[in-house]
N, C-alpha and C positions, 0 to 999 in steps of 0.2 A: 674477572671477579675480584682479583687482588687490587686492581686499579680502582674499582668502584668502592671497595671496602676502605681503601686509603682516603678516597674522596669523601666518603661519609664521615670518616674520623676527622677530617681536617675542616669540615664545613658545619654550618648550623649554628643555632643560637646558644648551644651549650659548650662550644669550643672556647677554651680560656682565652682571655686577652693577654697577649704577650707583648713585652716592650722593654726599653731600657731608657734610662735618664742619666745625664752627667750631673754628678753632685760631689762636691768637695774633691774635685779633680779625679774622681772615680766614676766608672761606668757601673751603674746599678741595674741589674736585669730583674724583671718581675713577671709573675704569672698571677693574673686575677681570675679566680675560678668563677664559672657561671652555672654550675650545677652542684648539688650537695644532697647526699642521701644519709639517712640514719637519724638518730634521736638527739644528737649533740648539736651545739651551735656551729654554724659554718665558720671554718677557720681559714684565714688568709695570711700567708707568710711571705715576708720580704727578708731575704738573706743579706746581711751586712754586719761585719765584725766591728765597725766603728761604734763604740759605746756612746759617742757624742751625738750620733744620728738618732733622732726621735721621729715620731709621726703621729698622725691622728686620722680618723676616718669619720665620714658622715654618711648616713643611710636613711632610707625610708622604704616602706613597702611600695611595690609596683602597683599602679592603678589604685591609688589611695589618696585620701586628703590628709595624710599625715604630714607633720612638720619634720624637717630634717633633724636627726639626732646625731650628736657629735661626741665621740669618745677618743681617748688617747690610746695609742697602740702600746702593747706591753712588750717588754724585751725579755727574751729567754735565750741566753747565750748569744749566738750570732743571728737570732731571728727576731724580727719585729712582727708582732702578731696582732691581728684584728679578728674579733669574733662577732659575728652577726647573730641576733636573736633567732632562736628556732621558729620556723613557720610550718604549718601543716603541709602535707603533700600538695603540690601544684601551686603553693603560694610563691611569690617572687619578691626579691629584695633588690633595690637599687643602692649602689654604694660608690664612693670615691675614696681614694687613698692619697694622703699628703705626707711627704717627708719634709723634715725641717731640722735645722740646727739654730744656733743663736743668731745667725746672720741672715738666713733666707729659708724659704720653703718652696717646695716644688710639688705641683699637682701631677700625679701619675697618669690619670685618665680624665681628659676633658669631658668625654662622654661617660655617662654612668654605666658601670658594669651591672648587668641585670642577671641575678642569680636565681635559679628555680630550685626549689626543695623537692625531694622525692622520697618515697619510702624505700625501705630495703627490699630488694628483689633477690630471692634465694638463687644461688648459682645453679641449682638443679632445674630451675625454670629458665633463667636467663641464658645459659650456655646452649641448651638445646634450641631455644628460639633463635639465637644468632646463627647457629650451625644450619638449621633448616631454612632460614631466609637466604643465606648466601649460597647454599646448595641449590635452592630454588632458582636463583639467578644464573648459576652455572649450568643447570639443566636447561633453563630457558634458552640461553645462548647456544647450547648444543643442539637443542631441538630446532632452533632457527636454522643453523647450518645444515642440519639433516634435511630440512625441507627445501632449502635453496639448492642443494646438490642432488635432489631428488633420490634420496636414499630410502631404504625400505622400513626404517625404525622410527619414522616421524610420529606415528600414532602412539607407540610405546613410550617415547620420550615426552610426549605431550601429557600422557597419563601421569608419569613421574613428576613432571613439573608442576602439574595441577595439584598432586598429592602433597608435595613438599611445601608449596605455597599456602595450601589449605591448613596444614598442620602448623607451620611456622607462623603464618600471618593471621589466621582466623581462629586458631585454638590457643596456641602458646602466646600470641601477641596480646590478646585481651587479658590473659592471666598476668602477664608482665605489667600491663597497664593498671590492672587492679591493685597489685602490690605497690606499684610506684606512685599512683595518683588517686587510688581509691575508687576507680570506676572501670568497668570492663570495656565500655565503648564510649568514646567521646567524639566520634566522627558523625557524618550524616546518618540519620536526621536529628540525632541528639546534640550534635555540636559541629565544630569546624576543624577538628584536629586533622591536619593533613596527613599525618602518619597513618591513621586509621583509614582515611578516605582514599589515599593512594594504594593501599593494600587491596581494598575492594575493587578499585579501578582496574588494577592489574588482574586480579582474580577473575573478573567478569570476562575480559578479553581471552584469557586462557580457557574459561568455561565454554565460550563460544567456539574456540578452536577445537576443543574436545568433541563437541556435539557435531560440528561440521565434518571432521575427520571420521567420526563414528559412522556417519552415513556414506561418506565418500572419501576414501584414503587418498585420492588424487588432488583433492582441493587443498593446496599447500599455502595459499595466501594467508589464511588466518593464523597458523602457527608462526609464520615469519612476522606478521603484523603484531601479534601478541608479544613476541620476543622484543620487538622494537619498543612497544609500549612499556614493558617491564624495565628496559634500560632507561627509558624517559623518566619513569617513576623514581629510579635510583639516582637520577640527576637532581632530584629535589632533596635538599639537605634534611637530615633527620631532625625531628622535633620542631620543625617550623609550624607555627600556629598550634603549638601543642597546648595541653591542659594548663590552665591558670585560674587563679582566684581573682575575681574583680572586687577589690575591697571598697571601691566607690559605691557599689551597690549595697554593700553591707554597712558602710559608714562606720567602721570599727576603728578604735584607737589602739595602737600597738603599746604593749607594756615594755617600756624601756629598761635597759640594764641599770643596776645601781652603780 
């Protein structure tokens, strides 16, 4: 469970872009964020104490007909700061960061960083959701071993796995989605959000396992198979094909900063 939680943390489209560049005989490390929550502009910070170092950034909305807007980075002590305009939940912004002095300039990211905005999710909802989902995975693995070693509690663990997956994925999950992106459900048949779809996918297999074992406790294939399917689901990085606004359909023009 810990391995898969670390894997989920280190993969996916919201993982920051990390790197470093050599500039003025110094190595400058950077982290370009790819997710932002709250009501304030998204803030990207590059730490460097050299006051002669400056920078600028250019950005536009993802999936839009916008032109690239360019702004100078602001210095605040040891930080060079870029602020991207606020977008509604599920809106995305593409951006590049450039560092420069009087002699040269260096582009940090050749590929644009794509940042997705989200609404604030209360911790009282988010923390139980995370706990229930990872406990569902833990119980799923425990149930799979119970079935493989022909132990007597396979059915009980199947019920627990199904219950935790239902509460974490199909009750708390949509509530988190509503707070973050303004919709309870964006998977099939309403959309293509893989996070929603893979939750239902795993739940269906565990539901089948439950009904099979309810009729015959000796049929242990389905809980093993359902456990394998849940592991496969957790191999899909979180937030892949997640909610996003297509600004090409709306044909809107972004309001630039002054």
